[in-house]
C-alpha positions as a printed Julia matrix, in Angstrom:
229×3 Matrix{Float64}:
 -17.94   -6.07   22.97
 -15.26   -6.46   20.14
 -15.39   -3.49   17.9
 -16.25   -3.9    13.96
 -14.5    -2.73   11.24
 -16.85   -1.22    9.28
 -19.1     1.63    9.24
 -22.08    1.96    6.89
 -23.7     4.95    5.73
 -26.55    4.67    3.81
 -28.02    7.7     1.69
 -30.39    7.11   -0.82
 -29.11    4.34   -2.13
 -25.59    5.53   -1.81
 -23.45    3.88    1.03
 -20.17    4.76    2.64
 -17.43    1.54    4.04
 -15.31    2.71    6.09
 -12.3     0.63    6.2
  -9.94    0.45    8.96
  -7.25   -1.77   10.54
  -5.06   -4.54    9.7
  -6.28   -6.93    6.59
  -5.98  -10.88    7.66
  -8.6   -13.86    7.0
  -9.7   -14.34   10.73
 -10.35  -12.27   13.15
  -8.14  -12.13   16.32
  -9.39   -8.53   18.31
 -12.26   -7.92   15.81
 -11.4    -4.95   14.5
  -9.61   -7.01   11.93
 -10.61   -6.6     8.07
 -11.51  -10.21    7.44
 -13.38  -11.53    3.5
 -16.18  -12.85    5.69
 -17.19  -10.28    7.49
 -16.78   -7.91    4.56
 -18.76  -10.36    2.14
 -21.53  -10.43    4.4
 -21.28   -6.6     4.38
 -20.91   -5.51    0.82
 -23.8    -8.37    0.18
 -26.37   -6.12    2.71
 -27.53   -3.89    0.21
 -27.58   -2.36   -3.28
 -25.99    1.14   -5.02
 -22.87    2.51   -5.21
 -20.76    2.82   -2.51
 -17.45    5.03   -1.55
 -14.86    2.79    0.58
 -12.55    4.61    2.69
  -9.28    3.62    3.68
  -6.82    3.77    6.13
  -4.63    0.42    6.59
  -0.96   -0.79    7.05
  -2.2    -3.73    5.24
  -1.8    -7.47    6.07
  -2.51  -10.76    4.65
  -2.34  -10.34    0.73
  -4.67  -13.31    0.5
  -7.71  -11.99    2.53
  -6.39   -8.64    0.4
  -6.95  -10.49   -2.91
 -10.57  -11.65   -2.2
 -11.55   -8.41   -0.85
 -10.2    -6.82   -4.42
 -12.35   -9.68   -6.39
 -15.73   -8.76   -4.22
 -15.48   -5.15   -5.44
 -14.27   -5.7    -8.93
 -17.11   -8.02   -9.15
 -19.44   -5.9    -7.39
 -22.19   -4.31   -9.46
 -22.37   -0.82   -8.77
 -19.44    1.94   -8.68
 -17.13    1.57   -5.85
 -15.01    4.68   -5.18
 -12.07    3.86   -3.35
 -11.04    7.44   -0.99
  -7.5     6.83    0.33
  -7.93    8.79    4.31
  -4.8     8.6     5.89
  -2.58    5.28    4.51
  -3.29    2.52    2.04
  -0.3     0.54    2.18
   1.43   -2.96    1.27
  -1.95   -5.24    0.94
  -4.19   -2.29    1.2
  -2.76   -0.78   -1.45
  -3.94   -3.85   -3.68
  -7.27   -2.78   -2.41
  -7.39    0.23   -3.35
  -6.7    -1.04   -7.25
 -10.58   -2.03   -7.32
 -11.82    1.5    -7.11
 -13.56    2.32  -10.05
 -11.97    5.6    -9.17
  -9.84    5.89   -6.76
  -8.78    9.01   -4.75
  -6.2    10.48   -1.98
  -6.3    13.02    0.24
  -3.5    15.51    0.16
  -2.12   14.29    3.06
  -2.42   10.38    2.53
   0.65    7.86    1.39
   0.54    4.7    -0.45
   3.54    2.25    0.03
   3.82   -0.9    -2.54
   6.5    -3.65   -1.48
   7.49   -7.31   -2.47
   5.21   -9.97   -0.39
   6.76  -11.32    2.83
   6.31  -14.63    4.62
   8.4   -16.73    7.45
   9.18  -20.16    6.23
  10.89  -22.89    8.48
  12.73  -25.62    7.51
  15.78  -26.86    4.93
  17.08  -25.59    1.49
  14.02  -27.39   -0.65
  11.74  -25.56    1.75
  13.06  -22.3     1.66
  13.58  -22.72   -2.14
   9.33  -23.35   -1.84
   8.92  -20.22   -0.41
  11.19  -18.37   -2.87
   8.82  -19.86   -5.52
   5.53  -19.34   -4.05
   7.05  -15.12   -2.64
   7.65  -14.75   -7.08
   4.32  -15.88   -7.44
   1.99  -14.04   -5.2
   4.5   -10.93   -6.66
   2.94  -11.54  -10.38
  -0.67  -11.73   -9.1
  -0.25   -8.39   -6.59
   1.4    -6.74  -10.4
  -1.46   -7.63  -12.15
  -3.71   -5.22  -10.13
  -1.31   -2.76  -10.2
  -0.58   -3.02  -13.94
  -4.12   -2.94  -14.68
  -5.07    0.16  -12.65
  -1.85    2.5   -13.6
  -0.96    0.53  -17.18
   2.66    0.8   -15.98
   5.46   -0.94  -17.76
   5.43   -4.25  -15.27
   9.3    -3.78  -15.41
   9.16   -0.47  -13.63
   6.3    -1.29  -11.09
   8.53   -4.38   -9.91
  11.68   -2.29   -9.41
   9.18    0.1    -7.36
   8.18   -2.84   -5.23
  11.5    -3.97   -4.91
  12.47   -0.82   -3.59
  10.04   -0.54   -1.15
   8.4     3.08   -2.37
   6.13    5.41   -1.03
   4.43    7.98   -2.56
   2.35   10.92   -1.32
  -1.52   11.88   -3.34
   0.37   13.41   -5.9
   2.81   11.14   -7.1
   0.44    8.32   -6.94
  -1.63   10.3    -9.88
   1.22   10.79  -11.55
   1.85    7.43  -11.91
  -1.76    5.82  -12.41
  -2.08    4.6    -8.59
  -4.65    7.11   -7.86
  -7.21    9.16  -10.42
  -8.08   12.17   -8.45
  -6.83   14.16   -4.93
  -9.43   15.02   -2.78
 -10.61   18.88   -2.13
  -8.96   19.99   -5.43
 -11.99   21.76   -6.08
 -12.51   25.65   -6.66
 -12.23   26.22   -2.38
  -8.68   24.5    -2.84
  -7.51   25.65   -5.86
  -4.35   27.08   -4.66
  -3.41   24.21   -2.73
   0.07   22.96   -3.29
   0.88   19.68   -2.71
   4.78   18.67   -4.55
   5.06   15.23   -5.68
   6.68   12.99   -3.31
   8.36    9.16   -4.21
  10.51    7.63   -1.4
  12.16    4.29   -1.62
  13.95    2.67    1.3
  16.5     0.87   -1.19
  17.51    4.08   -2.94
  18.19    6.09    0.78
  19.8     2.66    1.76
  22.18    3.18   -1.27
  22.39    6.69   -0.54
  23.71    6.52    2.93
  26.2     3.87    2.22
  27.71    5.75   -0.24
  27.88    8.34    1.97
  29.92    6.65    4.75
  32.57    5.65    2.28
  33.24    8.77   -0.32
  35.1    11.25    1.8
  38.12    9.48    3.15
  39.74   11.51    6.12
  43.4    12.12    6.87
  45.36    9.61    8.68
  42.13    7.43    9.07
  42.26    3.52    7.69
  38.48    2.77    6.26
  37.06    1.12    9.28
  37.98    3.92   11.52
  36.41    6.95    8.72
  33.45    4.18    9.03
  33.17    3.76   12.44
  33.14    7.62   12.76
  30.29    8.61   10.5
  28.25    5.68   11.84
  29.19    7.03   15.06
  27.61   10.57   14.07
  24.58    9.19   12.81
  24.29    7.22   15.79
  24.07   10.39   17.74
């Protein structure tokens, strides 16, 4: 029997959904999060909903459908990020009336990607499509964070990861879980990681320190060898 991605817990009108796994427009292995299955479960009851998210992302259009379902839901939608809300999953998280992150959770945003085959005209169409998809994703991020659209775009360009405290600082989340009286002394540093920034920093270090009696190519080969080991 194939495993369902959801697990509803009902308690006096409150419902909890654990949303784990890849987001897809259709199910292949039985554990994907699909809009059709999600809609069926969401409409199966009433009352406020808590959605726990642990997902690497997936199909951006499927995520957009789920985002819209949660935005239109008549009750409160509390999103709690368990471990990871990356890529398309971060878009779904933006639909929460309130977004809470575990102090050990991470969020990642980046530019949409696709696979294209064909001539230069087909490549141009793919680029234009991706640009429009990015604009639609920016709408969700901008609505939630109220951050400058250009800054958000730059964060997506760089494929940016951030922890719970940075997510709250930037407006992607509203609260860090478990930060009550029992965890008043818990400290989590604000952290942001950009793949592009790390790559540029690495390249700068590779070529910034010349070595005596070695050509630039020999210097680069030496540093690459050190990294490889």
